[in-house]
DRENLO-771947 format. One record per atom (N, C-alpha, C): x, z, y. Coordinates in steps of 0.05 Angstrom, whole numbers, plus 5000, padded with zeros to 4 digits. Atoms other than C-alpha are relative to their C-alpha. Last residue first. Layout:
<fimars>
XZY...
</fimars>
This chain:
<fimars>
502049835017092311476549498449854985502950064995098111026573498350204982502049925021105211226578497249955010500450225021109710806624498350094978500050274988111911416665500049794977497450135006109912036628500049725012500050245016103912376660502949894997498650244986104913076683499749774981498450175021100013606660501149765011501950225008098014066717501949834981498650255011101014746730498049794992502050115019097415216777501349744989499550295004102315656811498249904979501150095025100316326838500349715000501550265001104716556892499049944973498250235006106917276885498249775003501150245008103117856921502449824992499050035026106018576921499149714989497449905006105518726994501249934973498350205012099818267007502650094992497349905001094318787021501949804984498650105021088018457043502850105001500749885025083018837084501549904977498149795004085918667154499450154973501349764993079918257174501750244995500649994971084117637175498950255010497349954984087017807107499250005030499049715001079817897080502450075013501749864985077917207107500650315000499250034973084016907078498350145018497649844997082417207008501049985032500749734999075716887011502050215006501749924978078016217032499450295002502749935010083916166981498150085024500649724992089915867020497250034989502749984996093115236990499250305004501349734995100215046990497349985005501649984976102414386959498850275002498050004977108114316907498650025027498250235001103714136850501549995025500850215017098614656868501649765003498450284999101215266900499049834978499350105027097115886914501249745006499650295007096616306977500249934969500950035027094716957012500349694995502750105002098916977077499249974971501449864980105317387091496849905002502049845014108617177027498350155020499349714998114916947062497950174988497449985014114116207040500650305000500650035028106816247065502450044982501849785007108716527133499350004970498249785001114116017142498850244988498350045023109115467124502150234996501849945024104115767173501749974977500349735001109515767229498450094975497449885010111315067214499950294998500150055030104014847222502750144988499050235010104215157294499849984969496950005004099815727314500849734988498950084976092515777339503150015001498449784987090216197281501049925025501649744998084615747260501550215017502150024976088815107278498250255003498450034973094615337235498049985023499549744995089615537178501650025028502349844990086714867179500650285009500750114973093614527176497650175011498249884980095815017118499249885029497550115000089714747079501950155020499350134971084015217065502649874997497249964991081215326993500449855028499049735010074315426964502950075012498350055024071514867006500850314991497350054992065415037051501949984976500050184976058014947040502849975010500049844975058615206970500249815024497349904992057214746912499650145026499350164977050314736879502850105013500549864975050115036811500949845023497849874986050314536756499150155021499650074971044414386713502350155013499949774982044714396639500449905027497950044980042613806595499750235019
</fimars>
């Protein structure tokens, strides 16, 4: 049996609410920035998430977002009434 590496002390993604609190701006401002591509982001089933490492680089001015597109992580949808 293999042993898993320990999880990092912080999550790998921030929520928009966390970023809003960290930046001291409103949640709607963060959502506007996410839609405009001004923050590093991915989208998981319609929810925005901000990668921690890229967010830190963005805060330090090291992240160039000029050609970024939102990464979408597709998940398999369950069919209503279907059982596995």
